[in-house]
Backbone bond lengths (Angstrom), bond angles and torsions (degrees), N, CA, C in turn:
res aa  C-N    CA-C-N  psi(-1)  N-CA   C-N-CA  omega(-1)  CA-C   N-CA-C  phi
1 M - - - 1.419 - - 1.471 107.68 -
2 K 1.328 119.45 134.30 1.480 123.82 179.25 1.551 106.82 -78.43
3 T 1.310 113.50 143.85 1.423 121.54 178.30 1.557 110.71 -116.59
4 L 1.266 119.84 134.23 1.444 123.33 176.49 1.541 106.75 -114.84
5 F 1.309 114.39 123.78 1.431 123.28 174.79 1.505 112.00 -101.32
6 I 1.314 118.24 119.22 1.419 123.40 179.00 1.539 108.61 -117.99
7 P 1.320 117.71 112.35 1.480 120.37 179.23 1.517 110.79 -64.90
8 A 1.289 116.98 137.68 1.450 123.69 175.11 1.556 107.25 -92.53
9 I 1.237 118.17 101.32 1.478 123.09 -176.23 1.558 109.42 -94.52
10 K 1.351 116.03 130.78 1.459 119.97 178.19 1.565 110.16 -74.25
11 K 1.319 117.68 147.77 1.455 118.95 178.17 1.495 110.98 -107.59
12 N 1.299 116.99 -29.78 1.458 122.87 177.30 1.524 111.70 -103.81
13 F 1.346 116.97 113.81 1.451 119.06 -174.19 1.508 110.11 -106.38
14 P 1.379 113.13 149.62 1.428 114.90 176.43 1.570 113.20 -70.76
15 E 1.276 117.78 156.52 1.442 122.16 173.61 1.537 108.27 -76.11
16 I 1.331 115.49 134.72 1.471 119.55 -177.56 1.535 106.85 -115.25
17 D 1.283 114.35 125.13 1.475 121.92 177.44 1.509 107.17 -77.39
18 L 1.319 115.58 103.11 1.513 119.70 -172.25 1.553 107.97 -68.33
19 S 1.339 118.91 -22.28 1.450 121.05 -179.56 1.527 113.66 -68.04
20 R 1.343 115.94 -21.21 1.488 117.82 -178.73 1.589 109.14 -90.41
21 L 1.239 119.10 -0.33 1.462 121.60 179.90 1.544 109.50 -86.18
22 P 1.328 116.47 146.43 1.439 121.24 175.52 1.518 113.46 -63.13
23 L 1.309 118.57 164.74 1.476 122.07 -179.64 1.531 112.02 -66.16
24 N 1.352 113.84 -42.15 1.465 120.06 -178.96 1.534 104.92 -115.18
25 I 1.333 113.47 128.89 1.499 117.92 -172.32 1.561 108.49 -126.88
26 H 1.337 113.54 138.44 1.449 121.29 163.12 1.520 103.04 -103.73
27 L 1.332 116.05 102.88 1.436 122.65 -173.58 1.541 107.83 -81.96
28 L 1.304 117.36 127.51 1.442 122.06 178.24 1.550 107.87 -122.35
29 Y 1.301 119.44 151.79 1.501 118.94 178.48 1.506 106.21 -156.32
30 T 1.368 110.40 148.84 1.413 120.44 168.75 1.552 107.45 -86.28
31 I 1.279 116.94 158.26 1.506 122.02 -171.27 1.522 112.54 -54.74
32 Q 1.364 118.54 -30.81 1.422 120.27 178.63 1.530 113.02 -62.28
33 F 1.308 116.19 -25.72 1.477 120.07 -177.28 1.531 114.73 -106.64
34 K 1.251 115.84 18.61 1.476 121.07 -178.48 1.554 110.71 -55.13
35 P 1.334 119.42 -52.52 1.459 119.04 -178.92 1.549 111.91 -59.76
36 L 1.327 117.54 -38.51 1.456 120.54 176.88 1.498 111.03 -64.87
37 A 1.320 118.38 -39.23 1.453 124.18 -179.16 1.548 107.33 -62.68
38 I 1.288 117.91 -43.00 1.517 120.90 -179.84 1.560 109.28 -65.46
39 Q 1.335 116.30 -42.18 1.480 118.10 178.16 1.536 110.85 -64.20
40 L 1.329 117.04 -47.55 1.410 120.52 178.95 1.501 114.62 -60.82
41 K 1.327 116.57 -40.65 1.476 120.16 176.78 1.524 111.21 -59.30
42 K 1.327 116.68 -44.19 1.457 121.33 177.63 1.531 111.70 -60.66
43 K 1.379 114.25 -47.32 1.484 121.33 -175.99 1.571 110.65 -64.69
44 L 1.356 117.04 -39.04 1.498 119.04 -175.84 1.524 111.28 -89.20
45 G 1.295 121.63 -14.85 1.468 123.58 174.74 1.507 115.25 55.93
46 K 1.275 116.87 -122.06 1.468 121.01 -175.72 1.548 116.60 -68.76
47 R 1.336 114.68 -13.90 1.442 120.18 178.19 1.530 110.68 -63.79
48 V 1.332 113.78 -26.85 1.527 120.62 -176.99 1.539 105.28 -86.07
49 K 1.322 116.87 107.00 1.454 123.96 178.34 1.508 113.98 -81.37
50 A 1.343 117.46 -23.14 1.453 124.55 -178.47 1.523 106.93 -162.69
51 C 1.338 115.28 153.77 1.418 122.28 176.75 1.505 113.13 -145.14
52 D 1.324 116.65 117.74 1.465 119.06 -171.71 1.532 112.23 -139.67
53 Q 1.321 116.04 143.62 1.458 120.21 173.65 1.494 104.61 -82.63
54 V 1.392 114.81 146.27 1.470 120.14 -179.79 1.503 108.76 -130.22
55 L 1.393 112.07 157.86 1.403 122.82 173.28 1.561 107.97 -116.85
56 G 1.268 116.96 175.72 1.485 117.18 177.36 1.521 112.16 -64.34
57 C 1.318 117.60 -22.96 1.478 119.93 177.95 1.458 115.77 -101.77
58 S 1.312 116.30 10.74 1.505 119.00 -177.98 1.513 111.51 -67.20
59 K 1.347 115.40 144.67 1.414 120.49 172.68 1.536 106.06 -125.32
60 I 1.268 118.42 132.19 1.463 122.04 -172.40 1.540 109.41 -131.63
61 K 1.298 114.09 153.60 1.422 121.25 170.54 1.572 109.64 -105.60
62 P 1.312 114.82 108.68 1.485 117.53 -172.70 1.498 113.01 -57.71
63 K 1.273 118.01 135.35 1.440 125.75 178.27 1.542 111.44 -106.01
64 A 1.373 115.39 -6.37 1.426 124.04 178.58 1.574 103.37 -175.21
65 D 1.365 115.00 -169.96 1.401 120.96 177.69 1.521 110.24 -63.15
66 L 1.320 118.96 131.01 1.425 123.48 -175.64 1.545 114.61 -81.61
67 F 1.371 116.94 124.61 1.408 122.71 174.14 1.541 107.60 -124.74
68 L 1.307 117.40 122.12 1.418 123.35 -174.22 1.548 111.11 -110.40
69 L 1.342 116.84 128.03 1.392 124.17 167.36 1.514 107.40 -88.30
70 G 1.314 117.13 85.89 1.429 118.69 -172.73 1.592 107.43 -177.51
71 N 1.378 115.03 -158.57 1.435 118.49 -176.56 1.534 112.18 -115.88
72 R 1.339 115.49 178.96 1.466 121.63 -177.61 1.542 113.74 -60.96
73 F 1.315 118.94 -32.63 1.418 121.43 177.55 1.534 109.17 -58.66
74 H 1.273 118.87 -52.80 1.493 123.66 179.78 1.459 111.54 -64.81
75 A 1.337 116.96 -39.60 1.470 121.53 -178.28 1.502 112.23 -66.20
76 L 1.319 118.89 -42.84 1.424 122.59 179.60 1.488 112.47 -65.92
77 N 1.327 116.47 -40.88 1.449 121.37 177.63 1.547 112.42 -66.44
78 L 1.331 114.68 -40.24 1.498 116.04 176.20 1.514 113.11 -66.88
79 A 1.366 115.17 -40.56 1.434 118.31 174.23 1.538 114.27 -58.03
80 A 1.323 114.48 -44.07 1.477 122.16 -178.61 1.544 108.76 -65.27
81 S 1.300 117.60 -45.62 1.463 119.82 -176.91 1.510 115.79 -75.21
82 S 1.368 115.86 -23.16 1.475 119.50 178.18 1.500 113.83 -104.17
83 N 1.313 116.21 -13.72 1.463 123.41 -174.66 1.524 110.39 55.22
84 H 1.304 115.19 44.86 1.457 125.13 -174.37 1.563 108.90 -141.58
85 P 1.340 117.60 134.23 1.436 118.47 178.18 1.527 112.23 -58.88
86 V 1.329 116.79 148.70 1.464 124.80 -176.69 1.539 109.45 -130.69
87 T 1.330 118.46 116.66 1.415 123.22 170.92 1.528 107.12 -85.29
88 Y 1.338 117.90 133.97 1.433 120.40 177.13 1.553 108.29 -133.80
89 L 1.314 115.30 176.69 1.463 120.00 -174.27 1.565 115.01 -51.08
90 D 1.316 119.01 -39.87 1.404 122.22 -176.88 1.495 117.29 -102.22
91 G 1.379 114.75 1.39 1.494 112.32 179.45 1.550 107.97 170.31
92 K 1.322 112.54 -150.83 1.479 117.56 -177.62 1.584 106.02 -145.29
93 I 1.277 115.80 139.10 1.463 122.55 170.76 1.535 106.03 -97.18
94 I 1.311 117.17 119.24 1.467 119.96 -178.15 1.522 109.33 -112.17
95 I 1.334 114.93 173.72 1.425 119.65 -178.96 1.519 115.11 -55.30
96 Q 1.294 117.94 -35.09 1.494 121.64 179.70 1.544 107.30 -64.22
97 D 1.292 122.83 -36.93 1.420 124.59 174.33 1.540 111.00 -60.27
98 L 1.291 113.95 -42.55 1.514 118.70 175.69 1.459 113.41 -62.24
99 K 1.336 115.28 -42.14 1.501 117.48 179.08 1.511 112.69 -62.01
100 K 1.334 115.56 -38.58 1.460 119.64 176.67 1.557 111.30 -62.19
101 A 1.379 114.21 -42.08 1.452 118.46 178.72 1.490 110.40 -66.27
102 Q 1.302 119.06 -38.46 1.464 122.61 -180.00 1.606 110.13 -67.19
103 A 1.293 116.62 -38.03 1.464 120.13 175.32 1.532 110.63 -60.53
104 K 1.376 115.17 -47.51 1.428 118.98 178.55 1.541 112.00 -61.55
105 E 1.315 117.35 -35.41 1.440 122.13 177.48 1.518 111.99 -62.71
106 K 1.315 114.73 -42.17 1.497 118.94 177.73 1.580 110.32 -62.06
107 A 1.259 115.68 -39.58 1.471 119.79 178.94 1.506 110.20 -63.96
108 K 1.349 114.80 -40.45 1.555 119.05 179.25 1.514 108.73 -64.69
109 I 1.321 118.12 -40.09 1.455 119.15 -176.08 1.603 108.52 -66.58
110 S 1.323 115.80 -38.64 1.487 116.07 174.23 1.472 110.40 -64.58
111 R 1.299 118.17 -40.74 1.480 123.07 178.08 1.510 109.04 -57.16
112 F 1.311 120.38 -39.64 1.484 123.21 178.01 1.507 108.94 -54.11
113 Y 1.355 114.28 -53.51 1.449 118.47 -174.91 1.574 115.55 -62.56
114 M 1.330 113.90 -25.25 1.454 120.04 178.93 1.537 112.21 -90.79
115 S 1.306 118.86 -13.26 1.440 121.15 -172.37 1.542 112.10 -85.39
116 K 1.337 115.53 151.60 1.434 123.90 179.59 1.506 111.67 -99.97
117 N 1.340 117.09 -44.69 1.452 124.36 -175.51 1.537 110.76 -108.24
118 I 1.256 116.44 114.85 1.488 121.10 -173.96 1.595 108.77 -119.17
119 G 1.302 113.77 123.99 1.464 119.32 175.21 1.523 110.57 -94.99
120 I 1.304 116.63 139.41 1.473 120.73 177.32 1.502 106.02 -111.80
121 I 1.355 115.25 116.71 1.517 122.59 -179.00 1.552 107.56 -84.76
122 V 1.348 113.37 124.62 1.487 117.70 175.84 1.507 107.61 -127.76
123 S 1.261 115.69 130.68 1.483 123.82 -176.90 1.501 109.32 -93.42
124 T 1.305 117.57 143.31 1.492 120.84 171.63 1.479 115.02 -93.73
125 K 1.344 116.16 -1.32 1.481 120.93 179.74 1.534 111.18 -65.78
126 P 1.332 113.61 141.54 1.488 118.58 175.43 1.544 109.79 -54.81
127 G 1.297 116.37 139.49 1.468 119.20 -178.25 1.546 116.11 84.40
128 Q 1.281 116.04 -19.44 1.506 122.51 -178.02 1.536 108.12 -114.00
129 N 1.347 119.79 -18.53 1.448 122.35 -171.27 1.575 108.83 -76.12
130 K 1.293 114.66 115.68 1.489 118.58 -178.28 1.565 108.20 -131.17
131 L 1.350 116.05 37.59 1.430 120.82 -171.07 1.493 112.72 -57.82
132 K 1.291 118.32 -49.35 1.494 118.93 -178.14 1.494 113.85 -59.26
133 G 1.329 117.36 -41.08 1.438 119.34 177.63 1.534 111.40 -70.31
134 V 1.288 116.70 -34.18 1.474 120.09 -179.51 1.504 111.68 -67.87
135 I 1.311 116.49 -36.84 1.513 120.71 177.48 1.543 109.23 -59.87
136 K 1.330 114.25 -44.23 1.472 117.97 178.37 1.540 110.32 -64.38
137 L 1.300 117.00 -43.89 1.425 125.14 -178.50 1.541 109.52 -60.97
138 K 1.360 116.01 -41.72 1.407 121.54 -177.65 1.589 108.54 -61.19
139 K 1.354 116.28 -41.91 1.427 119.50 179.85 1.564 111.54 -65.31
140 T 1.346 115.85 -37.86 1.425 120.38 175.74 1.543 112.45 -63.88
141 L 1.329 116.40 -43.92 1.476 118.99 175.42 1.506 112.14 -62.34
142 E 1.322 115.82 -42.15 1.476 117.77 179.96 1.538 112.93 -62.67
143 S 1.324 118.13 -33.22 1.449 120.18 177.95 1.576 110.91 -76.64
144 K 1.313 117.52 -30.81 1.450 119.40 179.35 1.515 112.46 -79.98
145 H 1.334 115.73 -33.58 1.475 121.89 -173.13 1.539 108.17 -123.51
146 K 1.281 116.12 67.84 1.494 122.81 179.95 1.509 115.47 -55.98
147 E 1.304 116.57 -26.01 1.459 120.14 -177.72 1.506 113.34 -80.90
148 K 1.325 116.03 -6.13 1.556 119.52 -175.08 1.560 105.71 -109.08
149 N 1.324 110.66 154.56 1.457 121.85 173.30 1.552 109.17 -107.27
150 F 1.280 116.75 125.05 1.508 121.43 -178.50 1.555 108.55 -111.77
151 Y 1.311 114.07 132.89 1.498 121.34 -178.28 1.544 108.84 -127.30
152 L 1.323 115.50 134.40 1.436 119.45 174.76 1.532 111.62 -88.91
153 F 1.317 116.80 137.12 1.464 124.30 175.48 1.508 110.12 -125.64
154 L 1.288 115.08 113.17 1.463 120.31 -172.58 1.532 107.40 -107.39
155 A 1.357 116.98 127.99 1.429 121.40 -178.32 1.556 113.49 -152.05
156 D 1.302 117.83 154.17 1.439 119.60 176.49 1.541 108.21 -90.84
157 N 1.324 119.61 -44.57 1.399 123.92 175.89 1.516 111.06 -112.93
158 I 1.302 117.68 115.56 1.459 118.75 -174.89 1.493 110.80 -97.13
159 N 1.331 114.36 114.61 1.447 123.68 -178.65 1.510 108.71 -104.82
160 I 1.365 115.72 110.64 1.409 120.70 -174.65 1.513 116.33 -56.47
161 Q 1.361 114.04 -35.98 1.449 121.48 178.39 1.541 110.44 -64.68
162 E 1.328 118.53 -34.31 1.468 119.81 178.80 1.550 109.76 -69.46
163 L 1.264 120.65 -25.80 1.433 123.41 177.38 1.501 113.42 -61.15
164 E 1.319 116.45 -23.98 1.416 121.14 -178.01 1.516 111.27 -70.39
165 N 1.334 117.44 -14.76 1.466 122.74 -179.61 1.570 112.78 -74.55
166 F 1.305 116.74 -7.74 1.477 119.47 -175.19 1.525 111.32 -112.83
167 P 1.329 117.32 143.94 1.506 119.79 -178.04 1.546 110.72 -80.06
168 I 1.348 114.40 65.23 1.461 121.85 -175.06 1.507 105.30 -111.33
169 D 1.302 118.31 134.16 1.485 123.74 175.80 1.484 114.77 -78.17
170 L 1.343 115.00 -38.89 1.509 120.63 -178.26 1.538 105.93 -150.97
171 W 1.294 113.95 145.65 1.498 122.80 178.11 1.561 107.28 -109.44
172 L 1.335 113.36 128.75 1.431 121.60 170.88 1.531 109.13 -96.58
173 N 1.246 118.24 124.70 1.484 124.02 -170.69 1.525 111.61 -102.22
174 T 1.329 115.92 122.93 1.461 120.10 172.24 1.534 112.18 -113.83
175 A 1.385 115.35 5.18 1.489 119.64 177.25 1.526 107.58 -91.94
176 C 1.333 113.33 -140.21 1.500 119.93 -176.32 1.538 108.66 -60.10
177 P 1.346 117.93 123.57 1.446 121.09 -178.31 1.541 114.40 -58.97
178 G 1.341 114.06 -27.16 1.504 118.45 176.96 1.524 116.47 -59.51
179 L 1.335 117.79 -21.18 1.474 122.62 179.50 1.476 110.73 -58.46
180 E 1.344 117.47 -32.77 1.460 124.72 -177.60 1.556 107.91 -59.80
181 L 1.327 114.70 -34.27 1.485 117.11 -175.47 1.540 113.92 -75.04
182 D 1.300 115.32 -14.85 1.462 122.15 -175.08 1.507 115.16 -93.31
183 S 1.298 120.73 -3.68 1.403 121.29 -174.43 1.566 112.14 -153.88
184 S 1.296 116.31 143.66 1.483 121.23 177.25 1.521 111.42 -79.25
185 R 1.324 114.80 -5.87 1.499 119.14 -178.70 1.529 112.45 -113.12
186 I 1.354 117.22 11.42 1.455 119.11 178.00 1.492 110.09 -120.53
187 L 1.308 115.75 125.43 1.540 123.40 179.63 1.487 108.38 -123.60
188 N 1.338 116.73 137.07 1.462 120.29 178.19 1.506 105.59 -70.58
189 I 1.323 118.42 136.38 1.449 123.91 -168.47 1.512 113.64 -67.35
190 E 1.349 118.90 -24.28 1.427 119.64 179.56 1.546 114.51 -68.47
191 K 1.353 114.81 -13.13 1.435 122.29 178.79 1.507 114.63 -72.04
192 I 1.306 115.98 -21.77 1.479 121.03 -177.18 1.556 112.21 -115.18
193 I 1.293 119.17 -0.25 1.524 117.85 179.98 1.494 108.93 -106.27
């Protein structure tokens, strides 16, 4: 089946107080803010050391202070993957936010070892679909953790509220890594392998 991706570009942009931006900026943006990113890059000139589009699962190596034209979801994921503070349109993700996220992650890892029924979330979206690898991984997990039951859940759009309809103790996520940040019952699978 052919897939057509159409970016949803914003037309009305928020005002950005340029005085609150750092001197050297690694400018990041989600696709909705691409036109604003281009304008901002021109306006700031040499202050912009790098400019990149990001997704929820993007991992970047900071080339300067991170400024994101996007939301908290993307900012928190970028901060977690780069271990670097991220300023974004509505606020800032700082190291204390990351420490809270890391403490929650440790609790989820403990929950994995105490759980009997484990769901493995697999996305069908291009770029996130890892079904073949996940099937192999499921077999490895079943051989290592014989006391646990592992179930695959395949979906295009993952709605966290819908996951509550299943008798699963913990969800292992192989889709967008940012899902882990949205629930105390979702853990990115690489944390336990």
